PDB file of N, CA, C, O and CB in Angstrom:
ATOM      1  N   MET A   1       3.375  -0.921   7.483  1.00  0.00           N
ATOM      2  CA  MET A   1       3.939  -0.711   6.406  1.00  0.00           C
ATOM      3  C   MET A   1       3.305  -0.761   4.909  1.00  0.00           C
ATOM      4  O   MET A   1       2.186  -1.052   4.484  1.00  0.00           O
ATOM      5  CB  MET A   1       4.818  -1.455   6.543  1.00  0.00           C
ATOM      6  N   TYR A   2       4.667  -0.297   4.227  1.00  0.00           N
ATOM      7  CA  TYR A   2       3.920   0.155   2.607  1.00  0.00           C
ATOM      8  C   TYR A   2       5.324  -0.266   2.150  1.00  0.00           C
ATOM      9  O   TYR A   2       6.407  -0.385   2.722  1.00  0.00           O
ATOM     10  CB  TYR A   2       3.256   2.164   2.120  1.00  0.00           C
ATOM     11  N   CYS A   3       4.828  -0.468   0.748  1.00  0.00           N
ATOM     12  CA  CYS A   3       5.786  -0.881  -0.370  1.00  0.00           C
ATOM     13  C   CYS A   3       4.918  -0.038  -1.822  1.00  0.00           C
ATOM     14  O   CYS A   3       3.917   0.671  -1.927  1.00  0.00           O
ATOM     15  CB  CYS A   3       5.901  -2.948  -0.482  1.00  0.00           C
ATOM     16  N   HIS A   4       5.900  -0.565  -2.724  1.00  0.00           N
ATOM     17  CA  HIS A   4       4.907  -0.030  -3.915  1.00  0.00           C
ATOM     18  C   HIS A   4       3.769  -0.427  -4.233  1.00  0.00           C
ATOM     19  O   HIS A   4       3.038   0.431  -4.728  1.00  0.00           O
ATOM     20  CB  HIS A   4       5.332  -0.117  -5.004  1.00  0.00           C
ATOM     21  N   SER A   5       3.295  -1.623  -4.098  1.00  0.00           N
ATOM     22  CA  SER A   5       2.010  -2.292  -4.480  1.00  0.00           C
ATOM     23  C   SER A   5       1.567  -2.869  -3.525  1.00  0.00           C
ATOM     24  O   SER A   5       0.498  -3.431  -3.765  1.00  0.00           O
ATOM     25  CB  SER A   5       2.021  -3.174  -5.472  1.00  0.00           C
ATOM     26  N   GLY A   6       2.186  -3.044  -1.846  1.00  0.00           N
ATOM     27  CA  GLY A   6       1.506  -3.548  -1.331  1.00  0.00           C
ATOM     28  C   GLY A   6       1.614  -4.547  -0.863  1.00  0.00           C
ATOM     29  O   GLY A   6       1.145  -4.646   0.271  1.00  0.00           O
ATOM     30  N   ILE A   7       2.449  -6.114  -1.643  1.00  0.00           N
ATOM     31  CA  ILE A   7       2.289  -7.244  -1.808  1.00  0.00           C
ATOM     32  C   ILE A   7       3.338  -7.676  -1.207  1.00  0.00           C
ATOM     33  O   ILE A   7       3.212  -8.699  -0.533  1.00  0.00           O
ATOM     34  CB  ILE A   7       2.069  -7.608  -2.958  1.00  0.00           C
ATOM     35  N   ARG A   8       4.532  -7.074  -1.280  1.00  0.00           N
ATOM     36  CA  ARG A   8       5.617  -7.533   0.242  1.00  0.00           C
ATOM     37  C   ARG A   8       5.146  -6.803   0.955  1.00  0.00           C
ATOM     38  O   ARG A   8       5.533  -7.423   1.946  1.00  0.00           O
ATOM     39  CB  ARG A   8       7.328  -7.320   0.385  1.00  0.00           C
ATOM     40  N   SER A   9       4.542  -5.862   1.436  1.00  0.00           N
ATOM     41  CA  SER A   9       4.301  -5.123   2.949  1.00  0.00           C
ATOM     42  C   SER A   9       2.771  -6.016   3.797  1.00  0.00           C
ATOM     43  O   SER A   9       2.423  -5.921   4.974  1.00  0.00           O
ATOM     44  CB  SER A   9       3.838  -2.992   2.566  1.00  0.00           C
ATOM     45  N   GLY A  10       2.179  -6.778   2.754  1.00  0.00           N
ATOM     46  CA  GLY A  10       1.051  -7.633   3.071  1.00  0.00           C
ATOM     47  C   GLY A  10       2.219  -8.716   3.641  1.00  0.00           C
ATOM     48  O   GLY A  10       1.897  -8.794   4.827  1.00  0.00           O
ATOM     49  N   ILE A  11       3.353  -9.563   3.470  1.00  0.00           N
ATOM     50  CA  ILE A  11       3.823 -10.375   3.775  1.00  0.00           C
ATOM     51  C   ILE A  11       4.643  -9.982   5.141  1.00  0.00           C
ATOM     52  O   ILE A  11       4.670 -10.690   6.148  1.00  0.00           O
ATOM     53  CB  ILE A  11       4.363 -10.820   2.714  1.00  0.00           C
ATOM     54  N   ALA A  12       5.150  -9.017   5.023  1.00  0.00           N
ATOM     55  CA  ALA A  12       5.626  -8.505   5.716  1.00  0.00           C
ATOM     56  C   ALA A  12       4.971  -8.462   7.617  1.00  0.00           C
ATOM     57  O   ALA A  12       5.351  -8.915   8.697  1.00  0.00           O
ATOM     58  CB  ALA A  12       5.701  -7.446   4.874  1.00  0.00           C
ATOM     59  N   VAL A  13       4.051  -7.796   7.205  1.00  0.00           N
ATOM     60  CA  VAL A  13       3.039  -8.028   8.316  1.00  0.00           C
ATOM     61  C   VAL A  13       2.568  -9.212   8.374  1.00  0.00           C
ATOM     62  O   VAL A  13       2.103  -9.526   9.470  1.00  0.00           O
ATOM     63  CB  VAL A  13       1.961  -7.249   8.282  1.00  0.00           C
ATOM     64  N   GLN A  14       2.545  -9.700   7.853  1.00  0.00           N
ATOM     65  CA  GLN A  14       1.538 -10.858   7.972  1.00  0.00           C
ATOM     66  C   GLN A  14       3.054 -11.994   8.927  1.00  0.00           C
ATOM     67  O   GLN A  14       2.567 -12.733   9.781  1.00  0.00           O
ATOM     68  CB  GLN A  14       0.713 -11.567   5.834  1.00  0.00           C
ATOM     69  N   SER A  15       4.615 -12.107   8.797  1.00  0.00           N
ATOM     70  CA  SER A  15       5.455 -12.263   9.455  1.00  0.00           C
ATOM     71  C   SER A  15       5.650 -11.735  10.686  1.00  0.00           C
ATOM     72  O   SER A  15       5.968 -12.440  11.644  1.00  0.00           O
ATOM     73  CB  SER A  15       6.142 -12.110   8.886  1.00  0.00           C
ATOM     74  N   LEU A  16       5.447 -10.249  10.775  1.00  0.00           N
ATOM     75  CA  LEU A  16       5.307  -9.443  12.150  1.00  0.00           C
ATOM     76  C   LEU A  16       3.990 -10.248  13.140  1.00  0.00           C
ATOM     77  O   LEU A  16       4.348 -10.799  14.181  1.00  0.00           O
ATOM     78  CB  LEU A  16       4.829  -7.574  11.712  1.00  0.00           C
ATOM     79  N   LYS A  17       2.872 -10.268  12.851  1.00  0.00           N
ATOM     80  CA  LYS A  17       1.795 -11.094  13.309  1.00  0.00           C
ATOM     81  C   LYS A  17       2.361 -12.349  13.867  1.00  0.00           C
ATOM     82  O   LYS A  17       2.219 -12.327  15.089  1.00  0.00           O
ATOM     83  CB  LYS A  17       0.809 -11.385  12.207  1.00  0.00           C
ATOM     84  N   GLN A  18       2.899 -13.348  13.491  1.00  0.00           N
ATOM     85  CA  GLN A  18       3.831 -14.466  13.606  1.00  0.00           C
ATOM     86  C   GLN A  18       4.053 -14.918  14.840  1.00  0.00           C
ATOM     87  O   GLN A  18       3.719 -15.839  15.585  1.00  0.00           O
ATOM     88  CB  GLN A  18       5.013 -14.202  13.104  1.00  0.00           C
ATOM     89  N   LEU A  19       5.115 -13.422  14.796  1.00  0.00           N
ATOM     90  CA  LEU A  19       5.893 -13.316  15.558  1.00  0.00           C
ATOM     91  C   LEU A  19       5.691 -12.873  17.212  1.00  0.00           C
ATOM     92  O   LEU A  19       6.479 -12.808  18.156  1.00  0.00           O
ATOM     93  CB  LEU A  19       6.539 -12.656  14.884  1.00  0.00           C
ATOM     94  N   GLY A  20       4.192 -12.596  17.059  1.00  0.00           N
ATOM     95  CA  GLY A  20       3.522 -11.780  18.177  1.00  0.00           C
ATOM     96  C   GLY A  20       3.349 -10.173  17.783  1.00  0.00           C
ATOM     97  O   GLY A  20       3.845  -9.682  18.797  1.00  0.00           O
ATOM     98  N   PHE A  21       3.108  -9.471  17.271  1.00  0.00           N
ATOM     99  CA  PHE A  21       3.418  -7.910  16.980  1.00  0.00           C
ATOM    100  C   PHE A  21       1.499  -8.060  16.919  1.00  0.00           C
ATOM    101  O   PHE A  21       0.887  -8.936  16.308  1.00  0.00           O
ATOM    102  CB  PHE A  21       4.712  -7.279  15.128  1.00  0.00           C
ATOM    103  N   ARG A  22       1.086  -7.296  17.476  1.00  0.00           N
ATOM    104  CA  ARG A  22      -0.293  -7.433  17.099  1.00  0.00           C
ATOM    105  C   ARG A  22      -1.062  -5.559  16.459  1.00  0.00           C
ATOM    106  O   ARG A  22      -2.204  -5.406  16.024  1.00  0.00           O
ATOM    107  CB  ARG A  22      -1.122  -8.179  18.798  1.00  0.00           C
ATOM    108  N   LYS A  23      -0.340  -4.800  16.566  1.00  0.00           N
ATOM    109  CA  LYS A  23      -0.568  -3.479  16.038  1.00  0.00           C
ATOM    110  C   LYS A  23       0.516  -2.774  14.999  1.00  0.00           C
ATOM    111  O   LYS A  23       1.182  -1.757  15.195  1.00  0.00           O
ATOM    112  CB  LYS A  23      -0.702  -2.639  17.227  1.00  0.00           C
ATOM    113  N   VAL A  24       0.482  -3.684  13.765  1.00  0.00           N
ATOM    114  CA  VAL A  24       0.450  -3.965  12.425  1.00  0.00           C
ATOM    115  C   VAL A  24       0.043  -3.655  11.294  1.00  0.00           C
ATOM    116  O   VAL A  24      -0.840  -4.511  11.244  1.00  0.00           O
ATOM    117  CB  VAL A  24       0.226  -4.589  12.348  1.00  0.00           C
ATOM    118  N   LYS A  25      -0.043  -3.119  10.316  1.00  0.00           N
ATOM    119  CA  LYS A  25      -1.058  -2.530   9.124  1.00  0.00           C
ATOM    120  C   LYS A  25      -0.409  -2.581   7.861  1.00  0.00           C
ATOM    121  O   LYS A  25       0.732  -2.151   7.691  1.00  0.00           O
ATOM    122  CB  LYS A  25      -1.517  -0.971   9.322  1.00  0.00           C
ATOM    123  N   ASN A  26      -0.974  -2.998   7.138  1.00  0.00           N
ATOM    124  CA  ASN A  26      -0.377  -2.745   5.531  1.00  0.00           C
ATOM    125  C   ASN A  26      -1.644  -2.315   4.624  1.00  0.00           C
ATOM    126  O   ASN A  26      -2.768  -2.758   4.388  1.00  0.00           O
ATOM    127  CB  ASN A  26       0.378  -4.336   4.773  1.00  0.00           C
ATOM    128  N   LEU A  27      -0.562  -0.810   4.106  1.00  0.00           N
ATOM    129  CA  LEU A  27      -1.353  -0.112   3.203  1.00  0.00           C
ATOM    130  C   LEU A  27      -1.708  -0.881   1.966  1.00  0.00           C
ATOM    131  O   LEU A  27      -0.734  -1.131   1.257  1.00  0.00           O
ATOM    132  CB  LEU A  27      -0.703   1.085   2.861  1.00  0.00           C
ATOM    133  N   LEU A  28      -3.219  -1.450   1.404  1.00  0.00           N
ATOM    134  CA  LEU A  28      -3.625  -2.080   1.014  1.00  0.00           C
ATOM    135  C   LEU A  28      -3.053  -0.963  -0.867  1.00  0.00           C
ATOM    136  O   LEU A  28      -3.174   0.232  -1.132  1.00  0.00           O
ATOM    137  CB  LEU A  28      -5.110  -2.466   1.863  1.00  0.00           C
ATOM    138  N   GLY A  29      -2.633  -1.815  -1.468  1.00  0.00           N
ATOM    139  CA  GLY A  29      -2.378  -1.473  -2.869  1.00  0.00           C
ATOM    140  C   GLY A  29      -1.359  -0.557  -2.947  1.00  0.00           C
ATOM    141  O   GLY A  29      -1.158   0.085  -3.978  1.00  0.00           O
ATOM    142  N   GLY A  30      -0.521  -0.406  -1.690  1.00  0.00           N
ATOM    143  CA  GLY A  30       0.255   0.087  -1.450  1.00  0.00           C
ATOM    144  C   GLY A  30       0.379   1.585  -1.889  1.00  0.00           C
ATOM    145  O   GLY A  30      -0.533   2.409  -1.960  1.00  0.00           O
ATOM    146  N   ILE A  31       2.039   1.800  -2.235  1.00  0.00           N
ATOM    147  CA  ILE A  31       1.637   3.749  -2.662  1.00  0.00           C
ATOM    148  C   ILE A  31       1.623   3.960  -3.841  1.00  0.00           C
ATOM    149  O   ILE A  31       1.882   5.134  -4.102  1.00  0.00           O
ATOM    150  CB  ILE A  31       2.702   5.014  -2.235  1.00  0.00           C
ATOM    151  N   ASP A  32       1.452   3.401  -4.596  1.00  0.00           N
ATOM    152  CA  ASP A  32       1.338   3.466  -6.137  1.00  0.00           C
ATOM    153  C   ASP A  32      -0.804   3.761  -5.904  1.00  0.00           C
ATOM    154  O   ASP A  32      -1.443   4.525  -6.627  1.00  0.00           O
ATOM    155  CB  ASP A  32       2.158   1.405  -7.199  1.00  0.00           C
ATOM    156  N   ARG A  33      -1.156   3.281  -5.246  1.00  0.00           N
ATOM    157  CA  ARG A  33      -2.596   3.115  -5.293  1.00  0.00           C
ATOM    158  C   ARG A  33      -2.954   4.843  -3.962  1.00  0.00           C
ATOM    159  O   ARG A  33      -3.626   5.854  -4.164  1.00  0.00           O
ATOM    160  CB  ARG A  33      -3.140   0.960  -4.553  1.00  0.00           C
ATOM    161  N   TRP A  34      -2.435   4.571  -3.194  1.00  0.00           N
ATOM    162  CA  TRP A  34      -2.198   5.772  -2.303  1.00  0.00           C
ATOM    163  C   TRP A  34      -2.673   7.164  -3.304  1.00  0.00           C
ATOM    164  O   TRP A  34      -3.563   8.014  -3.273  1.00  0.00           O
ATOM    165  CB  TRP A  34      -0.384   5.809  -1.781  1.00  0.00           C
ATOM    166  N   ALA A  35      -0.986   6.670  -4.574  1.00  0.00           N
ATOM    167  CA  ALA A  35      -1.149   7.832  -5.045  1.00  0.00           C
ATOM    168  C   ALA A  35      -2.186   8.357  -6.380  1.00  0.00           C
ATOM    169  O   ALA A  35      -2.068   9.467  -6.898  1.00  0.00           O
ATOM    170  CB  ALA A  35       0.080   8.051  -5.245  1.00  0.00           C
ATOM    171  N   GLU A  36      -3.165   7.367  -6.788  1.00  0.00           N
ATOM    172  CA  GLU A  36      -4.259   6.730  -7.725  1.00  0.00           C
ATOM    173  C   GLU A  36      -5.235   7.918  -6.886  1.00  0.00           C
ATOM    174  O   GLU A  36      -5.663   9.013  -7.250  1.00  0.00           O
ATOM    175  CB  GLU A  36      -4.690   4.658  -7.592  1.00  0.00           C
ATOM    176  N   VAL A  37      -5.377   7.074  -5.465  1.00  0.00           N
ATOM    177  CA  VAL A  37      -6.573   7.432  -4.926  1.00  0.00           C
ATOM    178  C   VAL A  37      -6.694   8.923  -4.516  1.00  0.00           C
ATOM    179  O   VAL A  37      -7.482   9.710  -5.041  1.00  0.00           O
ATOM    180  CB  VAL A  37      -6.805   6.582  -3.827  1.00  0.00           C
ATOM    181  N   VAL A  38      -5.756   9.249  -3.438  1.00  0.00           N
ATOM    182  CA  VAL A  38      -5.528   9.819  -2.591  1.00  0.00           C
ATOM    183  C   VAL A  38      -5.352  11.282  -2.750  1.00  0.00           C
ATOM    184  O   VAL A  38      -6.045  12.272  -2.515  1.00  0.00           O
ATOM    185  CB  VAL A  38      -4.719   9.243  -2.159  1.00  0.00           C
ATOM    186  N   ASP A  39      -3.966  11.019  -3.319  1.00  0.00           N
ATOM    187  CA  ASP A  39      -2.923  12.253  -4.199  1.00  0.00           C
ATOM    188  C   ASP A  39      -2.816  11.654  -5.538  1.00  0.00           C
ATOM    189  O   ASP A  39      -2.290  10.587  -5.854  1.00  0.00           O
ATOM    190  CB  ASP A  39      -1.118  12.519  -3.534  1.00  0.00           C
ATOM    191  N   PRO A  40      -3.468  12.622  -6.345  1.00  0.00           N
ATOM    192  CA  PRO A  40      -3.330  12.321  -7.957  1.00  0.00           C
ATOM    193  C   PRO A  40      -2.186  12.952  -8.611  1.00  0.00           C
ATOM    194  O   PRO A  40      -1.747  12.702  -9.734  1.00  0.00           O
ATOM    195  CB  PRO A  40      -4.578  12.833  -8.770  1.00  0.00           C
ATOM    196  N   GLU A  41      -1.651  14.024  -7.536  1.00  0.00           N
ATOM    197  CA  GLU A  41      -0.208  14.822  -8.389  1.00  0.00           C
ATOM    198  C   GLU A  41       0.766  14.041  -7.784  1.00  0.00           C
ATOM    199  O   GLU A  41       1.873  14.296  -8.258  1.00  0.00           O
ATOM    200  CB  GLU A  41       0.192  16.689  -8.091  1.00  0.00           C
ATOM    201  N   MET A  42       0.784  13.269  -7.002  1.00  0.00           N
ATOM    202  CA  MET A  42       1.960  12.329  -6.505  1.00  0.00           C
ATOM    203  C   MET A  42       2.057  11.720  -7.978  1.00  0.00           C
ATOM    204  O   MET A  42       1.193  11.220  -8.699  1.00  0.00           O
ATOM    205  CB  MET A  42       1.592  11.087  -5.062  1.00  0.00           C
ATOM    206  N   PRO A  43       3.880  12.018  -8.226  1.00  0.00           N
ATOM    207  CA  PRO A  43       4.293  11.024  -9.057  1.00  0.00           C
ATOM    208  C   PRO A  43       4.093   9.775  -8.859  1.00  0.00           C
ATOM    209  O   PRO A  43       4.080   9.257  -7.743  1.00  0.00           O
ATOM    210  CB  PRO A  43       5.354  11.085  -9.219  1.00  0.00           C
ATOM    211  N   ARG A  44       3.862   8.990 -10.282  1.00  0.00           N
ATOM    212  CA  ARG A  44       3.909   7.288  -9.994  1.00  0.00           C
ATOM    213  C   ARG A  44       5.294   6.449 -10.720  1.00  0.00           C
ATOM    214  O   ARG A  44       6.061   7.318 -11.134  1.00  0.00           O
ATOM    215  CB  ARG A  44       2.327   6.523 -10.788  1.00  0.00           C
ATOM    216  N   TYR A  45       5.649   5.549 -10.901  1.00  0.00           N
ATOM    217  CA  TYR A  45       6.018   5.321 -12.011  1.00  0.00           C
ATOM    218  C   TYR A  45       5.882   3.705 -11.775  1.00  0.00           C
ATOM    219  O   TYR A  45       6.163   2.922 -12.683  1.00  0.00           O
ATOM    220  CB  TYR A  45       7.377   6.028 -12.405  1.00  0.00           C
TER     221      TYR A  45
END
């Protein structure tokens, strides 16, 4: 899961795990952190 900052996607992952899903992951820091660390040319807002 991913969202802008990783907070909402983290909550969604926790909820899915409580429902029994095991193969779910969260992009820590969200898309914004991805743009900062992995792809600095990606536009950020």
